[in-house]
C-alpha positions as CSV (number, residue, x, y, z in Angstrom):
1,M,0.0,0.0,0.0
2,V,1.5,3.4,-1.1
3,L,0.1,6.6,0.2
4,S,0.9,10.3,-0.4
5,F,1.9,12.4,2.7
6,A,1.2,15.7,0.8
7,A,-2.0,16.4,2.7
8,I,-1.0,14.9,6.0
9,V,2.1,17.1,6.6
10,S,0.1,20.3,6.1
11,L,-2.3,19.5,9.0
12,P,-2.8,22.3,11.5
13,E,-0.5,22.0,14.6
14,T,-3.4,23.0,16.9
15,A,-5.6,20.0,16.0
16,E,-7.0,18.1,19.0
17,N,-5.3,14.8,19.7
18,P,-7.4,12.8,22.2
19,A,-6.5,9.3,23.2
20,G,-8.1,7.5,20.3
21,L,-10.8,8.4,17.7
22,T,-14.5,8.0,18.3
23,R,-17.1,7.2,15.7
24,Q,-18.7,10.6,16.2
25,Q,-15.4,12.3,15.6
26,A,-14.9,10.3,12.4
27,R,-18.2,11.7,11.2
28,T,-17.7,15.3,12.2
29,L,-14.0,16.3,12.2
30,S,-12.1,17.4,9.1
31,P,-10.1,14.8,7.2
32,R,-6.9,16.5,8.3
33,D,-7.8,16.4,12.0
34,I,-8.9,12.7,11.7
35,A,-5.6,11.9,10.0
36,R,-3.6,13.8,12.7
37,I,-5.3,11.9,15.6
38,T,-4.9,8.5,13.9
39,L,-1.2,9.1,12.9
40,N,-0.3,10.5,16.3
41,D,-1.8,7.4,18.0
42,L,0.1,5.2,15.6
43,A,3.3,7.0,16.5
44,E,2.8,6.3,20.2
45,Q,2.9,2.5,19.3
46,V,6.2,2.7,17.4
47,Q,8.9,0.7,19.3
48,E,11.9,1.0,17.0
49,V,13.5,3.0,14.2
50,A,16.3,2.0,11.9
51,R,18.4,5.2,12.0
52,P,20.6,6.3,9.2
53,I,24.3,5.3,9.7
54,R,27.0,7.6,8.4
55,Q,30.0,5.6,7.1
56,G,33.0,7.4,5.8
57,A,33.0,10.6,3.8
58,P,29.5,12.1,3.1
59,Y,28.0,11.6,-0.4
60,P,27.4,14.7,-2.6
61,D,23.8,14.6,-1.5
62,D,23.7,13.3,2.1
63,R,20.1,14.3,3.0
64,L,17.7,11.9,4.7
65,K,15.9,9.7,2.1
66,F,14.5,6.7,4.0
67,L,13.5,5.4,7.5
68,S,11.9,2.3,8.8
69,F,9.7,2.2,11.9
70,A,8.6,-1.0,13.7
71,F,5.7,-1.8,16.1
72,A,5.9,-4.3,18.9
73,P,6.0,-7.9,17.9
74,E,2.8,-10.0,18.2
75,A,2.2,-13.8,18.4
76,A,1.3,-15.1,14.9
77,G,1.1,-18.8,15.8
78,P,2.9,-21.5,17.7
79,G,6.6,-20.6,17.4
80,L,6.0,-17.6,15.1
81,C,6.2,-13.9,15.7
82,S,5.1,-11.1,13.4
83,A,5.5,-7.3,13.5
84,R,4.3,-4.4,11.3
85,V,7.0,-2.2,9.7
86,I,6.4,1.2,8.2
87,N,8.9,2.4,5.6
88,V,8.9,6.1,4.9
89,S,10.6,7.8,1.9
90,Y,11.6,11.5,2.2
91,E,12.1,14.2,-0.4
92,S,13.1,17.9,-0.7
93,D,12.8,20.5,-3.4
94,A,16.1,22.0,-2.4
95,P,19.1,21.5,-4.7
96,E,21.9,19.0,-3.8
97,S,24.1,20.2,-1.0
98,A,27.3,19.0,0.7
99,N,25.5,19.9,3.9
100,G,22.7,17.5,3.2
101,E,22.6,16.0,6.7
102,S,21.2,19.2,8.1
103,L,18.7,19.8,5.2
104,P,15.1,19.3,6.3
105,V,13.1,16.9,4.2
106,R,9.4,15.9,4.2
107,P,7.8,12.5,3.9
108,S,6.6,11.6,0.4
109,H,5.5,8.0,0.4
110,I,4.8,5.3,3.0
111,S,4.6,1.5,2.7
112,V,3.4,-0.9,5.3
113,H,4.2,-4.6,5.5
114,S,4.6,-7.5,8.0
115,V,7.8,-9.3,8.9
116,Y,8.2,-12.6,10.8
117,R,10.5,-14.4,13.1
118,L,10.7,-17.9,14.6
119,A,10.7,-18.1,18.4
120,G,10.0,-21.3,20.3
121,D,8.7,-24.6,18.9
122,F,7.3,-24.0,15.5
123,N,4.5,-26.6,15.5
124,W,1.3,-26.2,13.6
125,D,-0.2,-29.6,14.5
126,G,-1.2,-28.8,18.0
127,E,-4.1,-26.7,19.4
128,W,-3.7,-23.0,19.6
129,Q,-5.1,-22.1,23.1
130,T,-5.4,-18.8,24.8
131,E,-2.5,-19.7,27.2
132,D,-0.4,-20.7,24.3
133,R,-0.9,-17.4,22.7
134,A,0.1,-15.6,25.9
135,R,3.3,-17.6,26.2
136,Q,4.1,-17.1,22.5
137,L,3.6,-13.3,22.9
138,A,6.0,-13.3,25.8
139,R,8.6,-15.2,23.7
140,C,8.1,-12.7,20.8
141,R,8.6,-9.7,23.1
142,Q,11.8,-11.2,24.4
143,A,13.2,-12.4,21.1
144,G,15.1,-9.3,20.2
145,P,14.7,-6.3,17.9
146,V,12.5,-6.3,14.8
147,L,14.8,-4.2,12.7
148,T,18.4,-5.2,12.0
149,S,20.7,-3.0,14.1
150,D,23.3,-2.3,11.4
151,T,23.6,-2.0,7.7
152,G,27.1,-3.3,7.2
153,G,26.3,-7.0,7.0
154,T,27.9,-7.9,10.3
155,S,24.8,-8.8,12.3
156,R,22.2,-11.5,11.8
157,P,18.9,-10.4,10.3
158,A,16.2,-9.7,12.8
159,Y,12.9,-10.6,11.2
160,F,12.3,-12.0,7.7
161,F,10.0,-10.9,4.9
162,F,7.4,-13.2,3.5
163,D,5.4,-13.0,0.3
164,G,3.9,-15.4,-2.3
165,A,1.2,-17.8,-3.2
166,L,1.8,-20.4,-0.5
167,D,0.6,-19.7,3.1
168,I,3.5,-18.8,5.5
169,R,3.0,-21.9,7.6
170,P,3.7,-24.6,5.0
171,A,6.4,-22.4,3.5
172,V,8.3,-22.2,6.8
173,V,7.7,-25.9,7.3
174,A,9.3,-26.7,3.9
175,V,12.3,-24.4,4.6
176,Q,12.7,-25.8,8.1
177,R,12.6,-29.4,6.8
178,A,15.0,-28.7,3.9
179,S,17.6,-26.9,6.0
180,A,17.4,-29.6,8.7
181,E,18.0,-32.3,6.1
182,A,20.9,-30.3,4.6
183,R,22.5,-29.9,8.1
184,A,22.0,-33.6,8.8
185,G,23.5,-34.6,5.5
186,T,20.4,-36.6,4.6
187,A,19.2,-34.3,1.7
188,T,19.6,-36.4,-1.5
189,D,17.9,-34.2,-4.1
190,L,20.0,-31.1,-3.5
191,Q,22.1,-29.4,-6.1
192,C,24.2,-26.2,-6.7
193,A,22.6,-23.6,-8.9
194,G,24.7,-22.0,-11.6
195,P,28.2,-22.8,-12.8
196,H,30.0,-21.3,-9.8
197,F,29.6,-19.6,-6.4
198,V,30.9,-16.3,-5.2
199,F,34.3,-16.7,-3.5
200,D,34.0,-20.5,-3.0
201,P,33.2,-23.3,-5.4
202,C,30.1,-25.3,-4.5
203,R,31.5,-28.8,-4.2
204,D,28.8,-30.1,-1.8
205,P,25.7,-28.0,-1.2
206,R,25.0,-29.8,2.0
207,V,28.3,-28.5,3.4
208,V,27.3,-25.0,2.3
209,L,24.0,-25.1,4.1
210,R,25.2,-26.9,7.2
211,P,26.1,-23.8,9.3
212,V,22.9,-22.0,8.2
213,T,20.0,-21.8,10.7
214,L,16.6,-20.3,10.5
215,D,17.8,-17.4,12.5
216,D,19.7,-16.4,9.4
217,L,16.5,-16.0,7.3
218,T,16.1,-12.7,5.5
219,N,13.1,-13.5,3.3
220,I,10.8,-16.3,1.9
221,D,8.7,-16.1,-1.2
222,S,6.8,-18.6,-3.2
223,E,5.0,-19.2,-6.5
224,A,2.5,-21.8,-7.7
225,I,3.9,-24.1,-10.4
226,G,1.1,-26.6,-10.6
227,P,-1.9,-28.0,-8.8
228,S,-0.8,-28.3,-5.1
229,L,2.8,-27.6,-6.2
230,Y,4.8,-24.5,-5.2
231,R,8.3,-23.3,-5.6
232,V,9.6,-21.8,-2.4
233,K,12.7,-19.6,-2.3
234,A,14.4,-18.8,1.0
235,H,17.3,-16.4,1.4
236,F,19.7,-16.5,4.3
237,R,22.5,-14.3,5.4
238,D,25.6,-16.4,4.8
239,P,27.2,-17.0,8.2
240,A,30.6,-17.6,6.5
241,H,30.7,-14.0,5.2
242,R,29.1,-11.8,7.8
243,D,31.5,-9.0,7.0
244,R,29.7,-8.6,3.6
245,E,26.2,-8.8,2.4
246,I,26.4,-12.3,1.0
247,T,23.2,-14.2,0.6
248,L,22.5,-18.0,0.3
249,G,19.5,-18.9,-1.8
250,L,17.6,-22.1,-1.2
251,Q,15.0,-23.1,-3.8
252,I,12.6,-25.9,-2.9
253,D,9.7,-27.5,-4.8
254,V,6.9,-28.3,-2.4
255,E,3.9,-30.5,-2.8
256,T,1.0,-29.9,-0.5
257,A,-2.2,-31.7,0.5
258,A,-5.4,-30.5,2.2
259,A,-5.0,-27.4,4.3
260,H,-1.7,-26.7,2.6
261,R,0.1,-29.4,4.6
262,V,3.5,-30.3,3.2
263,V,3.7,-33.9,1.9
264,R,6.9,-33.7,-0.1
265,I,9.8,-31.4,-0.7
266,G,12.4,-31.5,-3.5
267,P,14.2,-31.0,-5.7
268,M,16.3,-28.3,-4.0
269,R,18.9,-26.0,-5.3
270,V,21.3,-23.7,-3.4
271,S,23.0,-20.6,-4.6
272,R,25.2,-17.8,-3.2
273,F,25.3,-14.2,-4.4
274,V,26.4,-10.7,-3.3
275,V,23.6,-8.4,-2.4
276,M,25.7,-5.3,-1.7
277,W,29.2,-4.3,-0.6
278,D,30.1,-2.3,2.5
């Protein structure tokens, strides 16, 4: 979802900001006042911000261009946490300046999406009771930050992105099973993708995936390739190259049954590529 901030930023500073918005106010207040109350209440719920990090000499135009804001994590299911993230792009009509860091900018676009993290026993076969939800929420609130703390590639990702045709539950189950088989050395239908790898040749894909855990996940996406057949692609931060933004890709073909339960995985292919340099 992409929205313009043009009207929002021009709201009068004297608008009332009660705790919450009533149905009566939504019928009677101006659009600008309704937006200010709503956005101010949302701002009170923000838990984290990924701040810009200045590395080395400033660029010719060093003004603020992008920020991410995260809300508190929620329990999304047994062993699964989710959190909403707001990404805001900024712009300015002023010309480029070497003193861009002190140049005021205004928000231009916003996008909202959910991110996920595994915490606890990821098990979708059991009952999801009220007390289970409370315990999972506690795990999620203690599982660490939503946003990655640095942009230099030295830390593990915090939460991972998810998108695609397959529900997140069987997609995670497929990635979990595939990575476990690779680490155990029992994956038989696993190949290297492409003629070569970055830095190291891929002699045995099981060896490449062995040190990777689900804590290294950065994103999962999927597409339908046939009736009850999906292709799931998972990307991991490569633990062997944490000083650089090196990503391992795991492609899995997944067959599902009723309720999207995974009945078969494979074949699988692993790849490694550079996302960005420091």
